Each structure stands twice: as structure tokens, then as C-alpha cells.
N, CA, C and O atoms as a printed pandas DataFrame, in Angstrom:
     atom_number atom_name residue_name chain_id  residue_number  x_coord  y_coord  z_coord
0              1         N          MET        A               1    0.839   -1.174    0.000
1              2        CA          MET        A               1    0.000    0.000    0.000
2              3         C          MET        A               1    0.884    1.237    0.000
3              4         O          MET        A               1    1.904    1.287    0.687
4              5         N          THR        A               2    0.484    2.224   -0.770
5              6        CA          THR        A               2    1.205    3.474   -0.833
6              7         C          THR        A               2    0.865    4.327    0.375
7              8         O          THR        A               2   -0.295    4.412    0.778
8              9         N          THR        A               3    1.866    4.951    0.944
9             10        CA          THR        A               3    1.616    5.902    2.020
10            11         C          THR        A               3    2.233    7.231    1.645
11            12         O          THR        A               3    3.196    7.295    0.880
12            13         N          VAL        A               4    1.677    8.265    2.182
13            14        CA          VAL        A               4    2.176    9.616    1.960
14            15         C          VAL        A               4    2.619   10.143    3.309
15            16         O          VAL        A               4    1.873   10.074    4.285
16            17         N          ARG        A               5    3.839   10.673    3.366
17            18        CA          ARG        A               5    4.342   11.194    4.625
18            19         C          ARG        A               5    4.180   12.697    4.619
19            20         O          ARG        A               5    4.573   13.389    3.680
20            21         N          ARG        A               6    3.594   13.174    5.683
21            22        CA          ARG        A               6    3.435   14.604    5.897
22            23         C          ARG        A               6    3.993   14.895    7.270
23            24         O          ARG        A               6    3.414   14.504    8.284
24            25         N          GLU        A               7    5.131   15.589    7.299
25            26        CA          GLU        A               7    5.855   15.833    8.552
26            27         C          GLU        A               7    6.046   14.524    9.306
27            28         O          GLU        A               7    6.705   13.620    8.792
28            29         N          ASN        A               8    5.493   14.393   10.504
29            30        CA          ASN        A               8    5.702   13.204   11.325
30            31         C          ASN        A               8    4.555   12.219   11.255
31            32         O          ASN        A               8    4.491   11.295   12.066
32            33         N          VAL        A               9    3.639   12.391   10.299
33            34        CA          VAL        A               9    2.461   11.544   10.219
34            35         C          VAL        A               9    2.399   10.900    8.841
35            36         O          VAL        A               9    2.545   11.580    7.825
36            37         N          SER        A              10    2.184    9.592    8.808
37            38        CA          SER        A              10    1.986    8.891    7.541
38            39         C          SER        A              10    0.499    8.659    7.345
39            40         O          SER        A              10   -0.192    8.186    8.247
40            41         N          VAL        A              11    0.015    8.995    6.162
41            42        CA          VAL        A              11   -1.388    8.761    5.836
42            43         C          VAL        A              11   -1.465    8.071    4.487
43            44         O          VAL        A              11   -0.603    8.257    3.628
44            45         N          THR        A              12   -2.501    7.277    4.312
45            46        CA          THR        A              12   -2.725    6.619    3.027
46            47         C          THR        A              12   -3.364    7.623    2.067
47            48         O          THR        A              12   -3.867    8.659    2.504
48            49         N          PRO        A              13   -3.349    7.333    0.789
49            50        CA          PRO        A              13   -4.020    8.239   -0.156
50            51         C          PRO        A              13   -5.499    8.452    0.199
51            52         O          PRO        A              13   -5.996    9.571    0.073
52            53         N          ARG        A              14   -6.204    7.419    0.634
53            54        CA          ARG        A              14   -7.611    7.562    1.022
54            55         C          ARG        A              14   -7.743    8.499    2.226
55            56         O          ARG        A              14   -8.627    9.356    2.253
56            57         N          GLN        A              15   -6.874    8.338    3.210
57            58        CA          GLN        A              15   -6.913    9.209    4.382
58            59         C          GLN        A              15   -6.614   10.647    3.988
59            60         O          GLN        A              15   -7.205   11.578    4.537
60            61         N          LEU        A              16   -5.709   10.834    3.050
61            62        CA          LEU        A              16   -5.389   12.174    2.573
62            63         C          LEU        A              16   -6.601   12.785    1.867
63            64         O          LEU        A              16   -6.855   13.981    2.005
64            65         N          GLU        A              17   -7.349   11.975    1.115
65            66        CA          GLU        A              17   -8.582   12.455    0.484
66            67         C          GLU        A              17   -9.584   12.918    1.552
67            68         O          GLU        A              17  -10.235   13.951    1.395
68            69         N          VAL        A              18   -9.698   12.150    2.628
69            70        CA          VAL        A              18  -10.614   12.512    3.713
70            71         C          VAL        A              18  -10.163   13.825    4.347
71            72         O          VAL        A              18  -10.988   14.709    4.577
72            73         N          LEU        A              19   -8.878   13.966    4.632
73            74        CA          LEU        A              19   -8.362   15.206    5.220
74            75         C          LEU        A              19   -8.631   16.406    4.312
75            76         O          LEU        A              19   -9.034   17.469    4.785
76            77         N          THR        A              20   -8.411   16.235    3.031
77            78        CA          THR        A              20   -8.635   17.312    2.065
78            79         C          THR        A              20  -10.109   17.694    2.032
79            80         O          THR        A              20  -10.447   18.876    1.983
80            81         N          CYS        A              21  -10.976   16.701    2.059
81            82        CA          CYS        A              21  -12.418   16.932    2.096
82            83         C          CYS        A              21  -12.799   17.702    3.353
83            84         O          CYS        A              21  -13.535   18.687    3.285
84            85         N          LEU        A              22  -12.301   17.255    4.495
85            86        CA          LEU        A              22  -12.636   17.887    5.775
86            87         C          LEU        A              22  -12.128   19.321    5.858
87            88         O          LEU        A              22  -12.705   20.141    6.572
88            89         N          ALA        A              23  -11.061   19.629    5.138
89            90        CA          ALA        A              23  -10.485   20.981    5.185
90            91         C          ALA        A              23  -11.387   22.012    4.506
91            92         O          ALA        A              23  -11.177   23.214    4.665
92            93         N          GLU        A              24  -12.382   21.557    3.756
93            94        CA          GLU        A              24  -13.253   22.472    3.023
94            95         C          GLU        A              24  -14.264   23.186    3.912
95            96         O          GLU        A              24  -14.721   24.274    3.562
96            97         N          ARG        A              25  -14.624   22.601    5.055
97            98        CA          ARG        A              25  -15.545   23.262    5.983
98            99         C          ARG        A              25  -15.337   22.733    7.400
99           100         O          ARG        A              25  -14.547   21.811    7.606
100          101         N          ASP        A              26  -16.033   23.303    8.369
101          102        CA          ASP        A              26  -15.783   22.982    9.777
102          103         C          ASP        A              26  -16.160   21.565   10.188
103          104         O          ASP        A              26  -15.427   20.934   10.951
104          105         N          SER        A              27  -17.272   21.057    9.706
105          106        CA          SER        A              27  -17.758   19.765   10.181
106          107         C          SER        A              27  -18.485   19.023    9.064
107          108         O          SER        A              27  -19.206   19.618    8.264
108          109         N          TRP        A              28  -18.280   17.733    9.033
109          110        CA          TRP        A              28  -18.922   16.871    8.035
110          111         C          TRP        A              28  -19.551   15.678    8.740
111          112         O          TRP        A              28  -19.075   15.241    9.787
112          113         N          LEU        A              29  -20.620   15.159    8.158
113          114        CA          LEU        A              29  -21.156   13.874    8.587
114          115         C          LEU        A              29  -20.395   12.787    7.847
115          116         O          LEU        A              29  -19.938   13.011    6.726
116          117         N          VAL        A              30  -20.250   11.627    8.445
117          118        CA          VAL        A              30  -19.537   10.521    7.798
118          119         C          VAL        A              30  -20.191   10.190    6.459
119          120         O          VAL        A              30  -19.495    9.925    5.479
120          121         N          GLY        A              31  -21.510   10.203    6.411
121          122        CA          GLY        A              31  -22.223    9.919    5.161
122          123         C          GLY        A              31  -21.909   10.924    4.067
123          124         O          GLY        A              31  -21.846   10.563    2.892
124          125         N          GLU        A              32  -21.711   12.183    4.442
125          126        CA          GLU        A              32  -21.351   13.209    3.463
126          127         C          GLU        A              32  -19.950   12.963    2.910
127          128         O          GLU        A              32  -19.709   13.116    1.713
128          129         N          ILE        A              33  -19.040   12.586    3.785
129          130        CA          ILE        A              33  -17.675   12.271    3.348
130          131         C          ILE        A              33  -17.718   11.113    2.354
131          132         O          ILE        A              33  -17.082   11.167    1.301
132          133         N          ALA        A              34  -18.469   10.068    2.691
133          134        CA          ALA        A              34  -18.597    8.908    1.810
134          135         C          ALA        A              34  -19.151    9.317    0.455
135          136         O          ALA        A              34  -18.664    8.868   -0.583
136          137         N          SER        A              35  -20.158   10.160    0.464
137          138        CA          SER        A              35  -20.780   10.600   -0.779
138          139         C          SER        A              35  -19.821   11.404   -1.651
139          140         O          SER        A              35  -19.717   11.163   -2.854
140          141         N          VAL        A              36  -19.122   12.361   -1.042
141          142        CA          VAL        A              36  -18.185   13.201   -1.789
142          143         C          VAL        A              36  -17.052   12.368   -2.385
143          144         O          VAL        A              36  -16.628   12.605   -3.516
144          145         N          LEU        A              37  -16.568   11.395   -1.622
145          146        CA          LEU        A              37  -15.442   10.570   -2.079
146          147         C          LEU        A              37  -15.892    9.358   -2.886
147          148         O          LEU        A              37  -15.065    8.594   -3.384
148          149         N          ASN        A              38  -17.216    9.182   -3.013
149          150        CA          ASN        A              38  -17.781    8.073   -3.772
150          151         C          ASN        A              38  -17.309    6.712   -3.238
151          152         O          ASN        A              38  -16.885    5.840   -3.996
152          153         N          VAL        A              39  -17.398    6.562   -1.916
153          154        CA          VAL        A              39  -17.063    5.301   -1.251
154          155         C          VAL        A              39  -18.225    4.923   -0.332
155          156         O          VAL        A              39  -19.134    5.723   -0.110
156          157         N          SER        A              40  -18.191    3.731    0.186
157          158        CA          SER        A              40  -19.241    3.298    1.106
158          159         C          SER        A              40  -19.086    4.004    2.454
159          160         O          SER        A              40  -18.011    4.503    2.786
160          161         N          SER        A              41  -20.167    4.039    3.219
161          162        CA          SER        A              41  -20.102    4.611    4.562
162          163         C          SER        A              41  -19.120    3.833    5.429
163          164         O          SER        A              41  -18.433    4.413    6.270
164          165         N          ALA        A              42  -19.055    2.518    5.223
165          166        CA          ALA        A              42  -18.123    1.688    5.988
166          167         C          ALA        A              42  -16.676    2.086    5.697
167          168         O          ALA        A              42  -15.857    2.173    6.612
168          169         N          ALA        A              43  -16.364    2.327    4.425
169          170        CA          ALA        A              43  -14.995    2.720    4.052
170          171         C          ALA        A              43  -14.655    4.092    4.639
171          172         O          ALA        A              43  -13.544    4.309    5.121
172          173         N          ALA        A              44  -15.613    5.011    4.594
173          174        CA          ALA        A              44  -15.381    6.344    5.167
174          175         C          ALA        A              44  -15.206    6.253    6.678
175          176         O          ALA        A              44  -14.336    6.916    7.242
176          177         N          THR        A              45  -16.023    5.439    7.335
177          178        CA          THR        A              45  -15.929    5.263    8.782
178          179         C          THR        A              45  -14.571    4.689    9.164
179          180         O          THR        A              45  -13.967    5.124   10.145
180          181         N          LYS        A              46  -14.090    3.721    8.402
181          182        CA          LYS        A              46  -12.789    3.107    8.679
182          183         C          LYS        A              46  -11.657    4.134    8.543
183          184         O          LYS        A              46  -10.767    4.195    9.391
184          185         N          ALA        A              47  -11.696    4.937    7.477
185          186        CA          ALA        A              47  -10.663    5.960    7.276
186          187         C          ALA        A              47  -10.707    7.000    8.394
187          188         O          ALA        A              47   -9.666    7.413    8.906
188          189         N          VAL        A              48  -11.923    7.421    8.773
189          190        CA          VAL        A              48  -12.072    8.405    9.837
190          191         C          VAL        A              48  -11.557    7.849   11.166
191          192         O          VAL        A              48  -10.892    8.559   11.920
192          193         N          ALA        A              49  -11.860    6.589   11.452
193          194        CA          ALA        A              49  -11.397    5.967   12.703
194          195         C          ALA        A              49   -9.872    5.938   12.764
195          196         O          ALA        A              49   -9.286    6.197   13.815
196          197         N          ARG        A              50   -9.237    5.626   11.654
197          198        CA          ARG        A              50   -7.766    5.589   11.637
198          199         C          ARG        A              50   -7.181    6.988   11.810
199          200         O          ARG        A              50   -6.180    7.172   12.502
200          201         N          LEU        A              51   -7.817    7.972   11.173
201          202        CA          LEU        A              51   -7.358    9.356   11.331
202          203         C          LEU        A              51   -7.565    9.847   12.759
203          204         O          LEU        A              51   -6.765   10.630   13.272
204          205         N          GLU        A              52   -8.630    9.390   13.398
205          206        CA          GLU        A              52   -8.874    9.765   14.788
206          207         C          GLU        A              52   -7.789    9.180   15.692
207          208         O          GLU        A              52   -7.318    9.858   16.605
208          209         N          ARG        A              53   -7.390    7.936   15.450
209          210        CA          ARG        A              53   -6.323    7.318   16.246
210          211         C          ARG        A              53   -4.997    8.063   16.074
211          212         O          ARG        A              53   -4.171    8.085   16.986
212          213         N          LYS        A              54   -4.801    8.664   14.919
213          214        CA          LYS        A              54   -3.578    9.436   14.665
214          215         C          LYS        A              54   -3.685   10.860   15.208
215          216         O          LYS        A              54   -2.726   11.628   15.134
216          217         N          GLY        A              55   -4.852   11.211   15.754
217          218        CA          GLY        A              55   -5.043   12.541   16.318
218          219         C          GLY        A              55   -5.302   13.630   15.294
219          220         O          GLY        A              55   -5.107   14.811   15.583
220          221         N          LEU        A              56   -5.742   13.246   14.093
221          222        CA          LEU        A              56   -5.944   14.221   13.027
222          223         C          LEU        A              56   -7.388   14.680   12.886
223          224         O          LEU        A              56   -7.646   15.737   12.311
224          225         N          VAL        A              57   -8.332   13.898   13.403
225          226        CA          VAL        A              57   -9.739   14.278   13.367
226          227         C          VAL        A              57  -10.398   13.955   14.706
227          228         O          VAL        A              57   -9.882   13.169   15.500
228          229         N          THR        A              58  -11.537   14.574   14.930
229          230        CA          THR        A              58  -12.363   14.230   16.085
230          231         C          THR        A              58  -13.739   13.839   15.568
231          232         O          THR        A              58  -14.203   14.337   14.543
232          233         N          ARG        A              59  -14.375   12.943   16.296
233          234        CA          ARG        A              59  -15.746   12.537   15.973
234          235         C          ARG        A              59  -16.627   12.888   17.161
235          236         O          ARG        A              59  -16.225   12.725   18.312
236          237         N          ALA        A              60  -17.838   13.375   16.876
237          238        CA          ALA        A              60  -18.789   13.713   17.930
238          239         C          ALA        A              60  -20.191   13.339   17.461
239          240         O          ALA        A              60  -20.574   13.617   16.325
240          241         N          VAL        A              61  -20.937   12.713   18.340
241          242        CA          VAL        A              61  -22.312   12.354   18.029
242          243         C          VAL        A              61  -23.135   13.639   17.941
243          244         O          VAL        A              61  -23.025   14.511   18.803
244          245         N          ASP        A              62  -23.950   13.752   16.909
245          246        CA          ASP        A              62  -24.819   14.901   16.724
246          247         C          ASP        A              62  -25.849   14.941   17.848
247          248         O          ASP        A              62  -26.503   13.934   18.118
248          249         N          MET        A              63  -26.000   16.072   18.498
249          250        CA          MET        A              63  -26.917   16.187   19.641
250          251         C          MET        A              63  -28.380   16.123   19.220
251          252         O          MET        A              63  -29.229   15.715   20.013
252          253         N          ILE        A              64  -28.688   16.517   17.992
253          254        CA          ILE        A              64  -30.072   16.484   17.510
254          255         C          ILE        A              64  -30.444   15.091   17.014
255          256         O          ILE        A              64  -31.511   14.573   17.342
256          257         N          ASP        A              65  -29.568   14.494   16.231
257          258        CA          ASP        A              65  -29.814   13.154   15.688
258          259         C          ASP        A              65  -28.640   12.269   16.084
259          260         O          ASP        A              65  -27.595   12.301   15.434
260          261         N          ARG        A              66  -28.797   11.495   17.122
261          262        CA          ARG        A              66  -27.704   10.708   17.685
262          263         C          ARG        A              66  -27.206    9.611   16.749
263          264         O          ARG        A              66  -26.186    8.980   17.026
264          265         N          ARG        A              67  -27.910    9.379   15.649
265          266        CA          ARG        A              67  -27.431    8.400   14.660
266          267         C          ARG        A              67  -26.307    8.980   13.815
267          268         O          ARG        A              67  -25.548    8.237   13.193
268          269         N          CYS        A              68  -26.199   10.294   13.792
269          270        CA          CYS        A              68  -25.211   10.984   12.957
270          271         C          CYS        A              68  -23.935   11.281   13.742
271          272         O          CYS        A              68  -23.972   11.587   14.934
272          273         N          VAL        A              69  -22.820   11.184   13.047
273          274        CA          VAL        A              69  -21.518   11.479   13.651
274          275         C          VAL        A              69  -20.877   12.619   12.871
275          276         O          VAL        A              69  -20.668   12.519   11.662
276          277         N          ASN        A              70  -20.567   13.705   13.578
277          278        CA          ASN        A              70  -19.894   14.858   12.975
278          279         C          ASN        A              70  -18.385   14.665   13.078
279          280         O          ASN        A              70  -17.868   14.284   14.128
280          281         N          VAL        A              71  -17.694   14.930   11.990
281          282        CA          VAL        A              71  -16.238   14.767   11.932
282          283         C          VAL        A              71  -15.609   16.121   11.643
283          284         O          VAL        A              71  -16.052   16.845   10.752
284          285         N          SER        A              72  -14.576   16.456   12.404
285          286        CA          SER        A              72  -13.856   17.720   12.234
286          287         C          SER        A              72  -12.355   17.474   12.312
287          288         O          SER        A              72  -11.897   16.518   12.938
288          289         N          LEU        A              73  -11.606   18.351   11.668
289          290        CA          LEU        A              73  -10.147   18.281   11.758
290          291         C          LEU        A              73   -9.678   18.832   13.098
291          292         O          LEU        A              73  -10.247   19.793   13.617
292          293         N          THR        A              74   -8.651   18.226   13.648
293          294        CA          THR        A              74   -7.958   18.799   14.795
294          295         C          THR        A              74   -6.932   19.798   14.252
295          296         O          THR        A              74   -6.762   19.910   13.038
296          297         N          ARG        A              75   -6.260   20.510   15.128
297          298        CA          ARG        A              75   -5.202   21.425   14.685
298          299         C          ARG        A              75   -4.136   20.648   13.912
299          300         O          ARG        A              75   -3.652   21.106   12.877
300          301         N          ALA        A              76   -3.777   19.472   14.420
301          302        CA          ALA        A              76   -2.786   18.634   13.723
302          303         C          ALA        A              76   -3.316   18.195   12.363
303          304         O          ALA        A              76   -2.553   18.095   11.402
304          305         N          GLY        A              77   -4.616   17.934   12.275
305          306        CA          GLY        A              77   -5.227   17.548   11.004
306          307         C          GLY        A              77   -5.196   18.673    9.993
307          308         O          GLY        A              77   -4.932   18.450    8.811
308          309         N          VAL        A              78   -5.466   19.887   10.459
309          310        CA          VAL        A              78   -5.390   21.064    9.575
310          311         C          VAL        A              78   -3.970   21.227    9.063
311          312         O          VAL        A              78   -3.752   21.436    7.870
312          313         N          ASP        A              79   -3.009   21.129    9.967
313          314        CA          ASP        A              79   -1.603   21.270    9.574
314          315         C          ASP        A              79   -1.192   20.188    8.586
315          316         O          ASP        A              79   -0.486   20.468    7.618
316          317         N          THR        A              80   -1.626   18.963    8.822
317          318        CA          THR        A              80   -1.285   17.852    7.936
318          319         C          THR        A              80   -1.911   18.041    6.566
319          320         O          THR        A              80   -1.262   17.786    5.551
320          321         N          ALA        A              81   -3.161   18.484    6.519
321          322        CA          ALA        A              81   -3.845   18.691    5.235
322          323         C          ALA        A              81   -3.172   19.786    4.408
323          324         O          ALA        A              81   -3.235   19.757    3.179
324          325         N          ARG        A              82   -2.537   20.738    5.061
325          326        CA          ARG        A              82   -1.914   21.874    4.361
326          327         C          ARG        A              82   -0.473   21.617    3.946
327          328         O          ARG        A              82    0.058   22.349    3.110
328          329         N          GLN        A              83    0.172   20.607    4.501
329          330        CA          GLN        A              83    1.590   20.379    4.229
330          331         C          GLN        A              83    1.796   19.797    2.835
331          332         O          GLN        A              83    0.938   19.075    2.328
332          333         N          PRO        A              84    2.929   20.109    2.219
333          334        CA          PRO        A              84    3.239   19.510    0.923
334          335         C          PRO        A              84    3.451   18.004    1.079
335          336         O          PRO        A              84    3.872   17.522    2.131
336          337         N          ILE        A              85    3.154   17.293    0.026
337          338        CA          ILE        A              85    3.274   15.826    0.035
338          339         C          ILE        A              85    4.727   15.419   -0.150
339          340         O          ILE        A              85    5.434   15.941   -1.011
340          341         N          ARG        A              86    5.159   14.465    0.689
341          342        CA          ARG        A              86    6.468   13.818    0.530
342          343         C          ARG        A              86    6.210   12.331    0.467
343          344         O          ARG        A              86    5.546   11.794    1.353
344          345         N          GLN        A              87    6.699   11.661   -0.524
345          346        CA          GLN        A              87    6.485   10.224   -0.634
346          347         C          GLN        A              87    7.186    9.521    0.504
347          348         O          GLN        A              87    8.355    9.780    0.789
348          349         N          GLY        A              88    6.453    8.618    1.160
349          350        CA          GLY        A              88    6.987    7.920    2.322
350          351         C          GLY        A              88    7.258    6.467    2.036
351          352         O          GLY        A              88    7.387    6.044    0.887
352          353         N          LEU        A              89    7.341    5.710    3.119
353          354        CA          LEU        A              89    7.648    4.278    3.029
354          355         C          LEU        A              89    6.544    3.514    2.392
355          356         O          LEU        A              89    6.643    2.297    2.240
């Protein structure tokens, strides 16, 4: 699998797509991310979960509709999304 290194964080091309998508506005629903990237909700959820473990995004249950999960970039996620791409391992 190809990885892209951005400073001290390695992300896959799919994760980089998610970060780029999230950088467009403050908060996204997982379903919206899946739709924009033309992937399944399961694939988007998996990418978001991995990015959350890396500290690049946060997930929060929507207070109005608890079935929905809002995803936002952390400061580290914003910085990672803005950094130039360096090919990694």
C-alpha cells in the first residue's frame, strides 16, 4: 500500500482524500464524506477511525440526531492537510 508522509504523520491516499475533504468546511457527517469521495459509509468510517487514532480528526455524536456522527479536523489535522506531500515508506 502506498503511504504519503506529511511531517511526522503517515497517511494513506484515502486518508489524505478525507483530510482534504474535511479541510473544506468545519464539520462533516460521515455519510457526506462517503458521498463526496464516492465510497461506502463503511470505508469512510474506517478511514475516519484511523485518522482519529492518529489525532488528526475528532468525531462527535450529533446532539439532535444521535445516529449521525460529525467529523472535524484537529489542529494537527489542519496542519497535515496543508503540508506539501512527501512520498513515504
